[in-house]
C-alpha positions in Angstrom: 0.0 0.0 0.0 1.4 3.4 -0.9 1.0 6.5 1.2 -1.6 7.9 -1.2 -3.6 4.7 -1.1 -3.4 4.6 2.7 -4.7 8.2 3.0 -7.5 7.5 0.5 -8.6 4.4 2.4 -8.5 6.3 5.7 -10.3 9.4 4.5 -12.9 7.2 2.8 -14.4 6.3 6.2 -17.1 8.2 8.1 -15.4 11.1 9.8 -17.3 12.6 12.8 -14.8 15.5 12.9 -16.5 16.5 9.6 -20.0 15.3 10.3 -21.1 15.5 13.9 -21.8 12.2 15.6 -25.1 11.5 17.3 -25.2 9.8 20.7 -26.0 6.4 19.2 -22.9 6.7 16.9 -20.5 6.5 19.9 -20.0 2.9 20.8 -17.0 0.7 21.5 -18.0 -2.6 19.9 -16.4 -1.6 16.5 -13.2 -0.6 18.2 -12.9 -3.8 20.2 -13.6 -5.9 17.1 -11.0 -4.1 15.1 -8.3 -4.3 17.7 -8.9 -8.0 18.3 -8.1 -8.6 14.6 -4.9 -6.7 15.1 -3.8 -8.6 18.2 -5.0 -6.0 20.7 -1.9 -3.8 20.4 -3.2 -1.5 23.2 -2.6 -4.3 25.7 1.1 -4.2 25.0 1.6 -0.6 25.9 2.0 1.4 29.1 -0.4 4.3 28.8 -1.7 7.5 30.4 -5.2 8.3 29.3 -6.4 12.0 29.4 -9.8 13.6 29.0 -11.3 16.9 29.8 -13.1 19.9 28.2 -10.1 22.2 28.0 -6.4 21.6 28.5 -6.2 17.9 27.8 -4.0 18.4 24.7 -1.7 20.8 26.5 -1.5 18.4 29.5 -0.6 15.5 27.2 2.1 17.6 25.5 3.5 18.5 28.9 3.6 14.9 30.0 5.3 13.8 26.8 7.9 16.5 27.2 8.7 15.7 30.8 8.9 11.9 30.1 11.2 12.6 27.1 13.4 14.7 29.3 13.6 11.8 31.7 15.0 9.6 28.9 11.9 7.6 27.9 10.8 6.9 24.4 7.3 8.5 24.4 4.3 8.0 22.1 1.8 10.9 21.9 -1.7 10.5 20.4 -3.8 13.6 20.0 -6.6 14.9 17.8 -7.6 16.7 15.7 -4.4 17.6 13.8 -3.4 21.1 13.1 -1.9 21.0 9.6 -1.0 17.4 8.8 -2.8 14.2 9.8 0.5 12.6 10.7 0.7 14.9 13.7 -1.9 12.8 15.5 0.7 10.0 16.3 4.2 11.0 17.3 7.2 9.3 18.9 9.6 11.6 20.8 8.0 14.6 19.1 8.3 13.3 15.6 5.1 12.6 13.6 4.7 9.2 11.9 6.4 9.2 8.5 4.6 8.6 5.2 6.3 5.2 4.9 5.3 4.2 8.4 1.7 5.3 8.0 1.4 3.3 4.8 3.0 0.2 6.4 0.6 0.4 9.4 -2.4 1.0 7.2 -1.4 -2.1 5.3 -1.9 -4.0 8.5 -5.2 -2.2 9.5 -7.0 -2.3 6.1 -7.4 -6.1 5.9 -8.8 -6.1 9.5 -11.3 -3.5 8.5 -12.3 -5.4 5.4 -12.6 -8.6 7.4 -15.0 -6.8 9.8 -17.1 -5.6 7.0 -17.4 -9.1 5.5 -17.7 -11.1 8.7 -19.8 -9.0 11.1 -22.9 -6.9 11.1 -21.2 -4.1 12.9 -20.9 -0.8 11.0 -17.6 -0.1 9.3 -14.9 1.4 11.5 -14.8 5.2 11.4 -12.0 7.6 10.5 -11.1 8.2 14.2 -11.3 4.5 15.1 -8.9 3.6 12.3 -6.6 6.4 13.4 -6.7 5.1 17.0 -5.7 1.6 15.8 -2.9 3.1 13.7 -1.6 4.9 16.8 -1.6 1.8 18.9 0.2 -0.2 16.2 2.7 2.6 15.6 3.6 2.8 19.3 4.0 -0.9 19.5 6.2 -1.1 16.4 8.4 1.8 17.6 8.7 0.1 21.0 7.7 3.2 23.1 8.3 3.0 26.8 5.0 4.8 27.5 2.2 6.4 25.4 0.2 9.5 26.3 -3.3 9.1 24.9 -5.8 12.0 24.4 -9.5 11.3 24.3 -11.2 12.4 21.1 -14.7 13.1 22.4 -16.1 12.6 25.9 -14.5 9.5 27.3 -16.9 6.7 28.1 -17.6 5.7 24.5 -14.5 7.3 22.9 -12.5 5.0 20.7 -9.5 5.4 22.9 -11.3 4.0 25.9 -10.2 0.4 25.2 -7.0 0.6 27.1 -5.8 -0.2 30.7 -3.8 2.9 31.6 -1.3 3.4 34.4 -3.1 6.7 35.2 -6.5 8.2 34.1 -6.7 12.0 33.9 -9.6 14.4 33.8 -8.4 18.0 33.3 -11.6 19.9 33.8 -15.3 20.0 32.9 -17.1 22.6 30.8 -19.9 22.8 28.2 -18.8 21.3 24.8 -20.2 18.6 22.6 -23.5 18.9 24.5 -25.4 17.0 21.7 -23.3 13.9 22.4 -22.5 14.3 26.1 -25.4 16.0 27.7 -26.4 19.6 28.5 -25.4 19.7 32.2 -22.0 19.7 33.8 -22.9 16.6 35.8 -23.9 14.7 32.6 -20.7 15.7 30.8 -18.6 14.7 33.9 -20.2 11.3 33.9 -19.2 10.7 30.3 -15.7 11.9 30.9 -15.4 9.8 34.0 -16.0 6.8 31.9 -12.2 6.5 31.3 -11.8 5.7 35.0 -10.7 2.1 35.4 -11.0 -0.2 38.4 -8.2 0.4 40.9 -6.3 2.6 38.4 -5.2 6.0 39.9 -7.1 9.1 38.8 -5.8 12.7 38.7 -8.6 15.3 38.4 -8.4 19.0 37.8 -12.2 19.4 38.1 -13.0 22.2 40.5 -16.8 22.9 40.1 -18.7 21.2 43.0 -21.3 19.3 40.9 -19.0 17.7 38.3 -16.3 17.1 41.0 -18.8 15.1 43.0 -19.5 13.0 39.9 -15.8 12.3 39.4 -15.5 11.4 43.1 -18.5 9.1 42.9 -17.3 7.2 39.8 -13.8 6.9 41.2 -15.2 5.5 44.5 -17.4 3.0 42.6 -14.3 1.8 40.7 -12.1 1.7 43.8 -9.8 4.0 41.9 -7.5 6.2 44.1 -8.2 9.8 43.4 -5.9 12.9 43.5 -7.5 16.3 43.0 -5.7 19.4 41.8 -6.9 22.8 42.9 -7.7 26.0 41.0 -5.0 28.0 39.2 -3.8 31.4 40.6 -4.8 34.6 38.9 -2.9 35.3 35.7 0.5 37.0 36.2 2.0 39.8 34.0 3.8 38.3 31.0 7.3 39.5 32.2 6.9 37.7 35.5 8.1 34.0 35.6 5.3 31.7 34.5 5.7 29.1 37.3 3.5 26.4 38.8 1.6 26.9 42.1 3.7 24.2 43.8 7.4 23.6 43.9 6.9 20.3 42.0 5.1 22.1 39.2 8.0 24.6 39.0 10.2 21.5 38.9 13.1 22.9 40.8 12.2 22.9 44.5 10.7 26.3 44.4 13.3 28.4 42.7 11.2 29.3 39.8 11.1 27.6 36.4 9.6 28.9 33.2 6.6 27.2 31.5 6.8 26.8 27.8 3.1 27.6 27.3 1.5 31.0 28.1 -1.4 31.5 30.5 -2.5 30.9 34.1 -4.6 28.0 32.8 -1.4 26.3 31.6 -0.1 26.6 35.2 -3.2 24.5 36.2 -2.4 22.0 33.4 1.2 21.8 34.5 0.1 21.0 38.1 -2.1 18.2 36.8 0.8 16.9 34.7 3.1 16.9 37.8 0.5 15.0 39.8 0.4 12.4 37.0 4.2 12.2 37.1 4.0 11.4 40.8 1.6 8.6 40.1 4.0 7.2 37.4 6.7 7.4 40.0 4.5 5.3 42.3 4.3 2.8 39.4 8.1 2.5 39.3 9.1 5.0 36.7 12.3 7.0 37.4 11.5 10.7 36.7 13.9 13.1 38.3 12.9 16.7 39.4 15.3 18.1 36.8 13.3 16.3 34.0 10.1 18.0 35.2 11.7 21.4 35.1 13.2 20.8 31.7 10.1 19.2 30.2 7.8 22.0 31.3 10.1 24.7 30.1 10.7 23.1 26.7 7.1 21.9 26.0 5.7 23.0 22.6 2.1 22.9 21.7 1.3 25.0 18.5 -1.7 27.2 18.3 -2.4 27.3 22.0 -2.1 31.1 22.5 1.0 30.8 20.3 2.9 34.1 19.9 3.7 34.4 16.3 5.0 37.9 16.5 5.5 40.6 19.2 4.9 43.9 17.4 2.3 43.9 16.2 1.2 41.1 18.5 0.0 38.2 16.4 -1.5 35.3 18.3 -2.7 31.9 17.0 -5.2 30.0 19.1 -7.8 27.2 18.9 -10.3 28.3 21.6 -13.6 26.5 20.5 -15.6 26.5 23.7 -16.5 29.0 26.5 -13.8 27.9 29.0 -11.1 28.1 26.3 -12.3 31.6 25.2 -12.3 32.8 28.8 -8.7 31.5 29.2 -7.7 33.2 26.0 -9.1 36.6 27.0 -7.7 36.4 30.5 -4.2 35.6 29.2 -4.3 38.3 26.6 -5.3 40.9 29.1 -2.5 39.9 31.4 0.2 39.3 28.9 -0.5 41.9 26.1 -1.4 45.4 27.5 -1.6 46.7 23.9 -2.6 50.4 23.5 -4.0 49.9 20.0 -6.9 48.1 18.3 -7.4 44.4 19.2 -8.7 42.4 16.3 -9.9 38.8 16.1 -10.2 36.5 13.1 -12.9 34.1 14.1 -14.5 31.0 12.6 -16.2 28.2 14.5 -18.0 24.9 14.0 -21.8 24.8 14.0 -22.1 22.4 17.0 -20.2 24.8 19.3 -21.9 27.4 21.7 -20.7 30.1 19.4 -23.1 32.8 20.7 -21.6 32.4 24.2 -18.0 32.3 22.8 -18.7 35.5 20.8 -20.0 37.2 24.0 -16.8 36.3 25.9 -14.6 37.5 23.0 -16.6 40.7 22.5 -15.7 41.8 26.0 -12.0 42.1 24.9 -11.7 42.5 21.1 -12.5 45.8 19.4 -13.1 44.4 15.9 -14.2 41.0 14.6 -13.2 39.6 11.2 -15.8 36.9 10.8 -15.2 34.0 8.4 -15.4 30.3 7.8 -12.7 27.7 7.2 -12.6 25.7 4.0 -11.3 22.4 5.3 -14.4 21.3 7.1 -18.1 21.7 6.2 -19.2 22.1 9.8 -18.2 25.8 9.8 -20.8 28.5 10.6 -21.3 31.0 7.8 -19.8 34.5 8.4 -23.3 35.9 7.8 -24.7 33.8 10.6 -21.8 34.8 12.9 -22.5 38.4 12.0 -26.1 38.1 13.0 -25.2 36.4 16.2 -22.6 38.9 17.1 -25.0 41.7 16.6 -27.4 40.0 19.0 -24.9 39.3 21.8 -22.8 42.5 21.4 -24.9 45.2 19.7 -22.7 47.8 17.9 -19.5 45.8 18.0 -17.6 46.5 14.8 -17.1 43.6 12.4 -16.4 42.7 8.8 -17.5 39.4 7.1 -15.1 37.5 4.8 -15.9 34.7 2.4 -12.6 32.8 3.2 -10.2 32.5 6.1 -7.4 33.9 4.0 -9.5 37.0 3.1 -10.2 37.6 6.8 -6.5 37.2 7.8 -5.3 39.5 5.0 -7.9 42.2 5.9 -7.0 42.0 9.6 -3.2 42.0 8.9 -3.4 45.0 6.6 -5.4 47.0 9.1 -3.0 46.2 12.0 -0.4 48.7 13.2 2.6 48.1 15.4 0.7 48.9 18.6 -2.2 46.6 17.7 -3.0 43.0 18.4 -4.6 40.4 16.1 -5.6 37.0 17.2 -6.8 34.0 15.1 -9.1 31.7 17.1 -12.3 29.7 17.2 -11.3 26.3 15.9 -8.4 24.0 15.3 -9.5 23.9 11.7 -9.2 27.6 11.3 -5.8 27.6 13.1 -4.5 24.8 10.9 -5.7 26.5 7.7 -4.1 29.9 8.5 -0.9 28.8 10.4 1.3 28.6 7.3 0.3 32.2 6.3 0.9 33.5 9.9 4.3 31.8 10.3 5.4 33.0 6.9 5.2 36.7 7.7 
C-alpha cells in the first residue's frame, strides 16, 4: 500500500470530525472488534489516558515533554491535527512518517475489510482507524510509554479500550453537548467513563457538581483519586510563569519557566506533575530536573501561540467557552496593547458560538468573521455576524468569504501597537498557520 492509497482508504471512512456524531454513533464494539483482529496492540503498551473539556491536549504535551526529558521513548496520540494528519501520532515529538503510515495501514486495512465481511457491525470510522494506527505505531516503535488524548467525551470514545497506568480528567465545561449532555454533571459522567478499576485518577475538576460525579465514579471503581486545585490569577507576562507548587515549578521552588502561556497552563502543569508522581509510584524514574526541563521546553502549537511581538499576532484554537475565557484572561495579562485588538474568528456549528462571541466581545475591538474551507461544519460568516449583533450590539465587524481573506484584511489594518488573534477552531488555526508563520 502506498501513502496515497493509505490516505485514500483512511479518509474514505465516516469522519465525525467533519459530520457531527449522534449519541448512538458513539460505541466501543467496533473498536474492540477491530483491535482483536490486530492482536490487541493497546494491551502491549504502558499508557496515560487523558480527557477533559479544556487543556487535555496541553497536559498531554507536557507529560510527553517531561517523560522525554527523563529519557523515555514516548508516544503521543492527539486529535484533531493542526496541519497534517501525521501529527496525530508522534514518537519523541516526531510525527509518523509517510512510509510508516502506509505500512501500518497495510496492517489495518485487511482487518477493516474482514470486519465488513464477517460481522454486522458498522464499518470502523476515521477516528477508530486512526486510533488503531496509533496503537500499532507505538508498539512497532517500542515506546516506553504512550500518552493518549481522548477524542470526544470518554466513556464511548474510541481510545477507551486501554488499561492505563493513570487516568486523567483535566476539567469539565460545556462542549459537545449534543453527544455528552447539557449539564456539567452529565458531561462529567461521560468523561469519568475513562476511570478504570483500581487505576489511579488525577482530576483537575473544581466545580462542585461535576467534581462530585468524578469522586462518585472513582469510588465505585475503587480508583485512588488525586484532585488538583484551581490555578492562581494570571500574572503579568514579564513575571516568571511558574506552577503553584514547587513540583510544578520543577526545581524545588526556585522558579522555572513554563513553555506555554497563560494561568490555565499553570493548572495544566500542576495536573501533569500530579500524574508524574503517580507514574513514579508505578516504578518510573523521573527526576525533578526532568520535570523542570520538560515543562520549560514543551511546545504545543496554536495554543495562545505568539507568532510575533509587534504587532502582537496570536494563533489559538479556543472553540468553547472555557477556552475563550482562558484566552481573554491571558491576553489581558500578557499583552497590554494600546492599539486596536482584532480577532479573526470562525467556528463549528455544534459549538456554543453565541456564548463564545459574547466572551470575546468583552475584549476585542473588531471582529473579522469568516469560515474555514477544510471542514463543512463551519458556521457561515453571515450567521456569525447576526449572532454577534445580537450578543454585542454595535460591536464593529467585517465578514469575509474565506479565512485567507479575513486574515489579509486583519493584517493589513493592523499597526505596530495593535493585536490580532486568530481563534475559534483547530480547523481555522490549521488553515491559517502557514500564512501566519510565513510573515
